[in-house]
N, C-alpha and C positions, 0 to 999 in steps of 0.2 A: 805313679800309682798311689792312691790313698786308701785308707781303711774303708771308706764309703763305697769305693769302686769295686771292692772284692765281692765275690759271689755271696748271695744271702746265706747259703749253707755254711760258708766259712765264718761269716760274722756271728751266726748263731752258735756254731760249734765252739768258737773261741770263748764266748760267754758261758756256755754250758760246761765246757772243759774246765774253766776256772772254778765253777761251783763244785764240780766233781773232785778236782784236786784239793780244793780247800777242805772239803769234807774228809777226803782220804787222809790228808796230812794232819788234820785236827783230831780224827778219831782213831786212826791205826795205832799210834803209840798208847792211847788211852785204853784201847781194847786189850793190848798186851799187858798193861799195868793191871787192869781189872782181872784178867785171867790169872795173873800172878798172885793177886790177893786172895782169889777164890781157891786156887789149886796149889799154890806154891810156885817158886821160880822154875824148878826143874820140870815139873809137869807142864807149866805154861810154855816153856821152851819147846817141848815136844809138840804141843798143840799148835803153836805158831808155825813150826816146821811143816806140819800137816796142811795147814792153811796155805802156806807158801807153795807147797808142791801141788796142791789142788788148783791153785791160781794159775800155775804154769800150764797144767793140763787143760784147763778151761780156755786159756789164751789160744792154744793150738786148735782146740775144738771150735772156738768161735771164728778163727781164721778160715776154717773149712766151711762152716755153715754160712758165713757171709758171702763166700764165693758161690754157694748154691742158691741161697734165698735173697741175696742182696744185702746192702748195708743197713737200710732203715729198720727192718724187723729186729735185727740183733741190737741195734742201738735203743729202740723203744723198749724191748723186753729187758734189756740191762737196766734201764732207768726205772721201769716199773718194779722190777725185782729189788732194786736198791731201796725204793720207797717202802715196799712191803716189809723187807727185812729190817730196815731201820726202825719202822713203826713197831714191829714185834720185839726188837731188841729193847726199845724204850719200855714196852710192857713187861718184858722179862727182868728189867732192872728198876721196876717201879715200887712204890710203897705197898702195892697190892700183890705183887708177885716177884719173887727173887729166885732165879734158876740159873746156876752156873752151866749146866748141861745145855739148856736152851740157848744161852748166850753164845756158847761155842758153836753150836750147830748153825745158828743164824749168822754168826760172824763168817763161818765157812761158806754158807750160801751167798752171802753178800759179796764176798771176795770172788767167788766163782762167776757169779752173774756179771759183775763189773768187769772182770778180766775177759770174759767171753765177748763182751761188746767192744773192747778196746781196739782190736785190729780193724773192725768195721769203721770205727770213727777215724782212725788214722788213715785208712785207705780212702775214705770219703774226702778228706782234706786234699789228697793228691788228685782224686777224680775231678774236682771242680776248680783246681788251681792250674796255673800254667808255669812253664819255666821262667817267664818274665816276672811273675809276682810271688813266687814261692819264698824267696828270701824275706820279703816283707811279711808273709804269712807266718813263717817260722820265727822271725824276730819277735812279732807280737805274741806268738805262742810261748816263746822262751821267757819273755818278760812276764806273761801271765802266770806261768808255772812258778817263777820265783816270788811273785807277789802273793800267790796262793800259799806258798810255803811259809812266808813270813807271817801273814795274817792268820793262817790256820794254826800254826804253832802257838802264836800268842793267845788266840781265843781258847784253844784246847787247854793250854796251861793254866789260864786264869779261871776257867769255869768248871774244870774237872773237880770232882769231890761231891759236894752237895748238889751240883747242877748237872751231873752225868745224864740223868734221865731227860732233862730239858735239852741237852745237846743232841741226844739221839732223836728226840721228837722233832727238833728243828731240822735235823738232817733228813728225816722222813718227809717233812713238808717241802723242803728245797728239792729233794729228789723227785717228788710228785710233780712239782712245777717244771723241772727240766724234762720229765717224761712227757708232759703235756706239750711243751714247746717243741720237742722232737717230733711228736706225733702230728701236730698241726702244721708246723712251718718248715720242717726240714724235708727236702725232696730226695727221693731215691736217686743215687748218682752212679750206680754200677753200670758200666757199659753192657748192653744186652748181649753182645758177642763174647763177653767174659764170663757169663753165667755158666757154671758147671751143671751138667745133667746128672752125673753120677753122684749117688749119695752112699752113706755108710762108711764104716771104718776103713775097709780096703781102699776105697776111693780117696779118703783123707790121707792115708799112708802113702799112696802113690803120688798124690800132689806134693806132700812134703819131701818125698824122695827126690822129685824133680827139682824142688828148691835147693836141696842139699847138693845137687850136681851142678848148680850154677856157680862157677868159679869166681865170676865177678862179684856176685853177692857175698860169697864166702870171704873174699878179701875185704869187702865193706864191713861185714859183721866182725871180722878180726880186728880191723882198725878201730871200730866203735868200741869193742870190748877192751882193747888196750887203753884207749882214752878214758873209758869209764873206770878202769882199774886204777888210774891215777886220781880221778876226781873223787872217788869214794874214800881216799886216804884221809881226808879231812875229818871223817867220822871214825876212822880206824887207827892206823899206825900213828898219824900225826897227833890225833887226840890223846892217845896213850903216851906218846913221847913227851908232849908238852906237860901233861899231868905229872909225869914222873921226873922229868929232867929240867924243866924250865925253872930257873931260880926266881924267887919272889923279888920284884923290883918296881921302882917308880918309873913311869914314862916321862922323860924330860919334857917339861912344858905343860904337862897335863896333871901335875901333882894335885891340883885343886880338886879335880874330879876323880882322879884315880891315885890316891896316896900310894898304893902299891897293888900290884897284880900278881897272882900266881898263874900256874900253867892253865888251869881250867878257865880262869877269867880271861887269859890271853886268847885262848881258843874261842871264847865267846866274842871277843873283839874282832878277831880275824873273820869269823862268820858274819858278824854284823857289817863289817866293811864290805864283804862280798855281796851280801843281800842288798845293802844300800846302793852300791854302785850299779848292780844289775837293774834294780827297780828304777833308779834315777836316770840311767844312761842307755839302757839296752834299746829303747825305742828310737834313739838317735843314731844308732850304729850304722844303719843303712846309708844315711846322708853323710856321715863322717868319713866312711870308708868306701864310698861308691866308686871312686876313681881307681881303686885297687882291683886287679883281676881276682876272680874267685880263687884261683890256685894259690895266689900270694896270700890272700886272706886266710885260707884254710891252713896252709903249711906254716906261715909266720905266726898266725894266731895260736895254733897248737904248740908251736915252739915256745912262745912266751908263756903260755899256760903251763907247760911242762916245767919250764925254768922256775916259775913261781912256786910250784909244789916241791921242786928240788931244794929250794931255799927253806921252805917251811919244814922240810925233813931234817935240817941240820942246825939252823940258827937258834940261839937263845937270847937274842937281842930284840926287845919289844918293837922298836921302830923298824928294824930290818924285816921283822915278820909282817908288820903292817904294809911295808913297801912290797913285800912278796905277795901279800893278799891282793893289793892293787894290780900288780902285774898279772897275777893269775886270773883275776876277774876280767881285765882288759882282753887278755888272750881268749878267754872264754866267750866274751861278748862278740869278738871278731870272728871266731871260727864256727861257733855252734850253728847259726842260721845257714851257713854255706854247707856244713856237714849234713844238715837235715834236707836241704834242697838237693844235694847230691844223691841221697837215699831215694828221694822221690823220682829223680831222673833215671835211676838205674834199675828199679824193680820192674818186673814184667807186668804190664797192665792187665794181662789176662788172669793173674793170680795175686793181685795186690794184697789182699787180706792175709793170705798165707805168708807172703813175704814179710808183712808187718808183724805178724805173730812170731815168725822166726827171728826177726830183727830184735824183738823184745828180749831175746836171750842175752844180749850184750849187757843188759842191766843186771840180770841174775848172776851171770858168770863174773861180772865185775865185782859184785858184792862178795862172792866166794873168794876171789883173789884178795879183796880187802881184808877178809877175815884171816886168810893165810899169811898176809903181810904182818899182821899183829904178832903171830907166832914167829915168823922169820925175823922180825925186829928184835926178838930176844937174843938172837945169835949174831946178827949183823950190826955193825956200828951205824950211826946215823948217816955217815958218809956212804957206807955201802948201800943203805936203803935209797939214798939220793941218786946213786948211780943206777940202781934198779929202776927208779922212776924215769930216769933218762932213757934207759933201754926201752921201756914201755912207750915213751913218747916218740922215740926215733922209729920204733916199729910201726906205730900208728901213722906217722908222717910218710914213711916209705909206702905203706899200703895205700893211703889216700892219694899220694902222688901217682901211683900206678893206675889209679881209677879215673884220673882226670881225662885221659885220652878215650877210654871206652864210653865216657859219658855222652859225647856228641851223637853217635849213631842211635843210642837208645832214646835220646830226647825226641827225635823225630817220631819214634813209635809212640811215645807218651802223648805228644801233641795230637796225634791222630785219634786218640781215645778219650780226649776231654769232652764230656757230654754237655749238652745244654742244660740238663737238669731243671725242667720246668717245675716251679713250686707246686706242691701238692695242694689239692682243694678239699676243704671240709674233712680233713683228717684222712683222706684216702692215701693208701700207700702208693 
């Protein structure tokens, strides 16, 4: 299976998804910084929390609406909304008009509209893929996410300041282009027999209550949350520990380029190693590990991933930290596509967007756990935190292992719901 053989919807979504993530990664930190300059750090923190909470609510609402109206309308309106709000944000931060209140409201609307469309886009990727090609799809998607993270952060960091309005204007233009591409070329993919007839909040609540009773899905969500709780530590506990405890030192053999590095610089090196390896090797993971069964890739990859983070939690030797970053990244490259394919195989085809919306909680809860670990790290030793990461990883591995058997019977149901999805003509939905 090659990229060209994938369904046209998937190829388009991978490109559009890259643009969306690039813009989000580029602009999200800048919006927080901008609000902090306008209102002060304390108020900006509260405003950011409001935006995050509204984003979660919009995600769940979008999951229900996409099951009622289909994937494409939510995706189109999300992109149109992003283009309009980015354009107005550029105006509200232009030489002709400066408004902190308008900036916050438009930032809030942009986040809500984008999050409402996310479950529909995620479900569409499952709709038009098959168990045979999903690992390829999610490997490319995983590589694209990391490339967007690297390039988006660089562009945002270099052009913020005097070029903030230009960045927002460019975001509006790119969002308008992706909206047009979604409208003209992406086909509706929701199976007709999966459309919900019931509308309104009671119907939405009943749908999510049904999702919450799916024990297989809850185990999947729990496993993903535990894995995410480890992954976020690079920006939480590990970042704080290296900044506080890592002794300034020279890296043997690299003194010419790095005469000495402190904890913050070491964190940057670890992250750079991670990004470079993912961007350079993620696309080859499928061919490199194709002979390994999915279960082995998932469990062994997650184990190596966890071990890398355990070392990052305790070591103060530069080269050992770099080796741990390599191990952590290899484990990540090996297990992430399998994990995503497992998700696609196990969700109920009749309520995919609701499941995808609920699955998004793993990221939110993982970030909360990451914040709590910073506080916990003030009381536990690095060894204690490393053991805690091991507990997270072991819990995730046990949950995933228990899900490998239920996967087979649900794959049959998924295959029966993969639609042909004939491309739309002349912008018709």
